[in-house]
N, C-alpha and C positions, 0 to 999 in steps of 0.2 A: 233148132239145135240147143242142146242143154250144156251148161257149163260145169255142173257138178254130177258126175256119174253115180256117186254114192247116194246123193239125195234122190236121184231118179230111181235107183234100185229100191230104196226104202219105201218111197211113195207108191211105186208100182206093186210091191209086195203087200203093203197096207190095203190098197184099193182092191186088189184081187182077193184078199182074205175077207174083207167086208162084203164083197159081192158074191162070195163063195165060188169064185172061178177056180177050176182045177189047175190052171196054169196061167203064166204071164210071160211076156216077152220083153227083153231089154236089149240095148246096144251093149256089145261086149267090150270090156277093157280088162287089163291085168288086175286092177284092184277089185273090180266087181267079181271076177272069176275067183279070186282068193277069198273074198267074203262069202261067196256061195259055197266054196269048199268047206269053210268053217261051219256054215249053217247046215250043210249036209252031214258033216261028221258029228255034229251035236244033235242031229235028229229033228231039226226044225223044218226041213224041206225033204221031199222024196228024192228028187234028182234034178239035174240040170243038163242041158244038151246044147252045144254050140254048133250053129249052122252058118255056112257062108253062102251068100247069094252071089252067083257068078255074074249076073247082069249088072248089078249096082256095086259090086265089090264091097258089100257091107256085111260084117259078121254080127249075127244076132244070137242071143242065148234064150232058150226056152226053159223056164223054171217050172217044175212040177211041184205044186204045193202039197203039203201033208194035212189031211183031215182025218178025224176019228168021229164018226157019227155026226157029221156036218159041223163039227167044232174044229176050227183051225189049230194047228200045233203052235203057231205063233200067235200068242194073245196080245203081244205088244212089241213094237220095235221103234227105237228112237235114235235119231242121229245126234251125236254129241259134238264131235269136232266138225266145224264147218269152214268153208274157204275164207270167211271173214274173221273167224276166231278159232284157231287151232288149239286143242286141249292136249297137253302132254302130261304124263304122270310117270314118276319113278316106280320101280317094282314094289317097294314097300307101301306105296300109297295108291295102288291100283284099286278101283272101285269094285265092290261086290254088289251084284244086281239081285234084289229081293233076297238078301242074306244068303246068297249062293244058289238060289233056285233058278236064276237067269244067268245069262252069259254077257260079258262085255267083250267086244271084238276090238283087239289091240293091234296096231301096225308097229312091229318091232324091227330090229335089224335082222332078225331071222325069218321075217315074213309076217303075214297076217295070222294071228293066233288068238286063242281065248285068254281071258284073264287068269284062269287057273294055270294054264301052261306057262304064261309069262311070269306068274308069281313063283312057281316052282323052279323055273330056270333063271330067276333073278334078272328078268328083262323088263325094261320100261319102254314107253313109246307113246304114240298118238292113240287116244281113245276114240275109235271110230263110231261105235254104236252100242246100244244096249238092246238085248233081245230077251224076252221072257214069255 
């Protein structure tokens, strides 16, 4: 059993990208589904699908990773806020990943959004991860 679903999601995506696997599977939670929705809308993953196992009553999510000529769309992903050290930023101090080429995933009062959306809507929140 894992205690941090965000760390589990990030590590599984990193490992699948390095091994050039077309998909990976994670346990489903609300926060991981919200992060996957942001990654899909930004074009870092192809798709994700949630399936429920009737026997064990466990819900799993299958993530289809995006590749172009065997090169993964996600060249890097890093968890910023961790259970032992939460990182919060106000809207004017939100980080820019690779001078705007990457995306910072922010958990705000309006849900999990990108840094660009949070900056334009004047929202601060917890900095979850950087993706580039």
